[in-house]
C-alpha positions as CSV (number, residue, x, y, z in Angstrom):
1,T,100.1,66.9,98.8
2,G,101.7,70.3,99.3
3,P,102.1,72.3,102.6
4,L,98.7,73.0,104.8
5,C,98.1,77.2,104.4
6,P,97.2,78.8,108.1
7,A,94.3,78.6,109.8
8,D,93.1,82.0,109.0
9,R,94.3,82.5,106.3
10,L,91.8,83.3,103.1
11,V,92.0,80.8,100.1
12,L,91.0,82.0,96.4
13,Q,88.7,78.3,95.3
14,V,88.4,78.0,91.8
15,P,87.4,75.1,89.2
16,A,89.8,72.0,89.0
17,Q,88.8,71.6,85.0
18,V,90.4,72.9,81.6
19,L,87.8,76.8,80.8
20,L,87.4,77.1,77.7
21,E,84.8,80.9,76.5
22,E,81.7,81.0,77.5
23,D,81.9,78.4,79.8
24,M,80.3,80.1,83.7
25,V,83.0,80.0,86.4
26,T,82.4,80.5,90.3
27,L,85.2,81.9,92.2
28,R,85.2,81.3,95.9
29,C,86.8,83.0,98.8
30,R,87.5,80.1,101.9
31,V,89.2,79.3,105.4
32,W,89.8,76.9,107.0
33,K,87.2,74.7,108.7
34,N,84.7,77.4,106.2
35,K,84.9,79.9,110.4
36,L,83.3,82.7,108.6
37,V,84.2,84.8,106.3
38,T,82.5,88.3,105.4
39,G,83.4,92.0,103.9
40,V,84.4,89.4,101.4
41,R,86.0,91.9,98.2
42,F,88.1,90.1,94.6
43,Y,90.5,91.4,93.0
44,H,91.3,90.4,89.2
45,E,95.4,92.2,88.8
46,E,94.8,93.9,92.0
47,K,92.0,95.7,90.5
48,D,87.4,95.1,91.2
49,P,86.7,92.3,88.4
50,G,83.6,93.8,88.2
51,G,81.0,90.6,88.4
52,P,77.8,90.1,90.2
53,R,78.8,88.6,93.6
54,R,77.0,86.9,96.0
55,G,79.1,86.9,99.9
56,T,81.5,84.9,99.2
57,E,81.5,83.4,95.7
58,L,82.4,85.7,91.7
59,S,80.7,84.4,88.9
60,L,82.9,85.4,85.4
61,S,79.5,84.2,83.1
62,P,80.0,83.6,79.9
63,L,83.7,83.6,80.8
64,Q,85.9,85.9,78.0
65,L,89.5,85.4,77.2
66,H,90.4,89.6,79.0
67,H,89.1,87.1,82.8
68,G,92.2,85.5,82.7
69,G,95.3,86.7,84.7
70,C,95.4,86.7,88.9
71,Y,92.8,86.3,91.4
72,H,92.6,86.7,94.9
73,C,90.4,87.8,98.0
74,R,90.0,89.0,100.9
75,G,87.6,89.9,103.6
76,S,87.1,89.2,107.5
77,V,87.9,86.2,109.7
78,S,86.2,85.7,112.3
79,N,87.5,82.9,115.1
80,G,84.2,82.7,117.1
81,L,84.6,86.0,119.6
82,S,86.4,88.7,117.2
83,Q,87.7,88.9,114.0
């Protein structure tokens, strides 16, 4: 096991499998204990990757070579009282 993320840090979830061209993949922006995340934005090499978004998810389909690289997400995390 690795180090735990702080409770208010966003984590970008990706499938734990080998991905091939033409596959369908969905990236998910999550936070510890499923707290509410709003205003999510995704970045690919520090730019907006485009693609269809559904709240905290970004779909890359069909997967292509130009989708490779570094991704991260940003958003606001609600602690139940404030964001």
